[in-house]
C-alpha positions in Angstrom: 8.6 -31.6 4.7 12.0 -31.8 2.6 13.0 -35.7 3.3 17.3 -36.6 4.1 18.0 -40.3 3.8 14.4 -40.8 3.9 14.0 -39.0 6.6 11.3 -36.3 6.9 13.0 -33.4 7.6 11.4 -30.3 10.2 11.1 -26.6 8.7 11.0 -23.8 10.6 7.5 -22.1 11.1 9.4 -19.0 9.7 9.2 -21.1 5.9 6.1 -22.8 6.8 4.3 -19.0 6.9 6.5 -18.1 3.7 5.2 -20.8 1.9 1.8 -20.1 2.8 1.5 -15.9 2.0 3.4 -17.3 -1.4 1.0 -19.5 -2.3 -2.7 -17.6 -1.2 -4.2 -16.2 -3.8 -5.3 -12.8 -2.2 -4.4 -10.9 1.1 -4.9 -13.1 4.6 -5.1 -12.4 7.9 -2.9 -13.5 10.9 -6.0 -15.6 12.4 -6.1 -18.0 9.1 -2.5 -18.0 9.0 -2.6 -19.3 12.7 -5.2 -21.4 12.5 -3.7 -23.2 9.0 0.0 -24.2 10.5 -2.2 -24.6 13.8 0.2 -22.2 16.3 -1.0 -19.1 17.6 -1.6 -15.7 16.7 1.4 -14.3 18.6 4.0 -16.7 17.1 2.2 -15.8 13.3 3.4 -12.2 14.3 6.6 -13.1 15.3 7.1 -15.7 12.2 6.5 -12.0 10.7 8.8 -10.1 11.6 11.4 -12.6 11.2 10.3 -12.8 7.2 11.0 -9.0 7.4 14.1 -9.0 8.5 14.8 -11.6 5.7 13.7 -9.6 3.0 15.2 -6.2 3.9 18.3 -7.1 0.9 15.8 -9.3 -1.0 13.0 -9.3 -3.9 10.1 -9.5 -1.7 8.2 -7.7 0.9 5.6 -8.5 3.6 2.6 -6.1 3.5 0.5 -5.3 5.8 -3.2 -3.7 5.3 -5.7 -3.6 7.7 -4.9 -6.5 9.4 -4.3 -8.6 6.0 -0.9 -9.9 4.9 0.5 -10.7 1.6 3.7 -11.0 -0.1 4.7 -8.6 -3.2 8.3 -7.3 -5.2 10.6 -5.0 -3.7 10.2 -1.6 -5.1 13.7 -1.3 -6.2 12.8 -4.0 -8.2 9.9 -2.9 -10.4 12.0 -1.9 -13.4 12.8 -5.7 -13.8 9.1 -7.0 -12.4 8.0 -5.0 -15.7 10.1 -5.6 -18.6 9.7 -9.3 -17.5 5.5 -9.0 -17.4 5.8 -6.8 -20.8 3.7 -4.1 -19.1 2.7 -0.5 -20.2 4.9 2.0 -19.9 3.1 3.4 -16.9 2.4 7.4 -16.2 3.3 10.5 -13.6 0.7 10.9 -11.4 0.2 15.3 -11.4 0.9 17.3 -8.5 -2.0 17.5 -8.0 -3.0 13.9 -7.7 -0.5 13.7 -5.4 -2.4 16.8 -2.9 -5.7 15.2 -2.9 -4.1 11.3 -2.4 -2.3 12.6 0.0 -5.0 14.4 1.9 -7.3 10.6 1.7 -3.8 9.1 2.9 -4.0 11.3 5.9 -7.6 12.0 6.5 -9.2 8.7 5.6 -12.0 7.7 5.4 -12.3 11.5 3.8 -14.9 13.1 1.3 -14.7 15.1 -1.9 -15.9 18.4 -0.1 -13.3 17.1 2.9 -10.7 17.2 0.3 -12.0 20.2 -1.6 -12.0 22.2 1.1 -7.9 21.4 2.3 -6.7 21.7 -1.0 -8.8 24.7 -1.7 -9.9 23.8 -5.9 -12.0 21.0 -7.0 -10.7 17.7 -6.7 -13.2 15.7 -8.7 -11.1 15.2 -11.6 -7.7 13.9 -10.1 -10.4 11.4 -7.4 -11.5 9.9 -10.6 -7.9 9.3 -11.4 -6.7 8.3 -8.2 -9.5 5.4 -8.5 -9.2 4.2 -12.1 -5.0 3.6 -10.7 -6.8 1.2 -7.7 -5.3 3.9 -5.3 -8.3 4.8 -3.9 -11.4 2.8 -3.5 -14.9 4.2 -2.3 -15.7 3.2 1.6 -19.6 4.1 2.2 -21.3 7.4 2.4 -21.2 10.4 4.9 -23.5 10.5 7.5 -23.9 14.4 6.6 -26.5 16.2 3.9 -25.9 14.6 0.2 -24.2 11.4 1.9 -20.9 12.0 0.0 -18.6 8.8 -0.8 -16.0 8.7 1.7 -13.0 7.3 0.2 -10.0 5.5 1.8 -6.7 4.0 0.2 -6.4 0.6 -1.3 -3.2 -2.3 -0.6 -2.2 -1.2 -4.4 -1.2 2.3 -2.9 1.3 0.4 -0.2 2.5 -1.8 -3.3 2.5 1.5 -5.9 5.1 3.2 -3.3 6.8 0.9 -1.9 5.5 0.6 1.9 4.7 -2.3 4.1 1.8 -0.8 5.8 0.9 3.0 7.0 3.0 3.1 10.0 5.5 3.8 6.9 3.9 7.1 6.2 5.9 10.1 7.8 4.8 11.9 10.2 2.4 14.8 9.8 3.3 18.1 11.4 -0.1 19.9 12.4 -2.7 19.0 11.3 -4.3 19.2 7.5 -5.8 22.0 6.9 -6.4 25.0 3.9 -2.9 26.5 4.5 -1.2 23.6 4.2 -2.5 21.8 1.9 0.7 21.2 -0.2 2.3 20.0 2.9 1.1 16.2 2.8 2.5 16.5 -0.8 6.3 17.1 0.3 5.8 14.3 2.7 5.3 12.2 0.1 7.7 13.5 -2.8 10.7 15.7 -2.5 9.5 19.8 -3.4 9.1 20.6 -6.9 9.3 17.0 -7.8 6.1 14.7 -8.5 7.7 11.7 -8.3 6.7 9.0 -5.5 8.7 5.9 -5.3 8.0 3.4 -8.1 6.6 -0.5 -8.1 5.7 -2.7 -11.0 2.5 -1.2 -11.9 2.9 2.3 -10.1 2.0 5.3 -11.8 4.6 8.2 -13.0 3.3 10.6 -14.2 0.4 12.1 -16.0 -1.2 14.8 -16.5 -4.5 16.1 -15.3 
């Protein structure tokens, strides 16, 4: 609380929530926030929506992923943040990597054989690239012959591509199949272009 003329001044729940998200060392949950602020989960959800509106024209974003919440920088600030932090020039994802990433995004959890089937080619190399960039992660093994590894997206995927949640992914028309292998790529990037929205640390293009 701040003080004015010696009298403590109460601040809003939105401001208190903002302070906790700003100081939190990692993503947190609505339950943890409601306990810390001694309020209900519904009130926390309402405060989060208010923060999202407040940040529409600001430099921060509220990111929600698998029930966990954190503050991130807006994708529009990527260049400034990279310069300020002295980050190395990043590389751009190849179209092949984008294809595999799109399959994971819309089908997760998914195995490499499933990605191969949709793309029509071996995806081992591109999946290693996506793992290296922290855009996907291993999430156990499938109950199938050979127990193949399951892959899912990471919170970094949202940060890199300027998404606040998986709900921000564009809708997919129809099912992913071998015939529509390139369709999700066009959903995530303009046709003929392998760029995705960039933020600090977002991969720019790399040759596979």
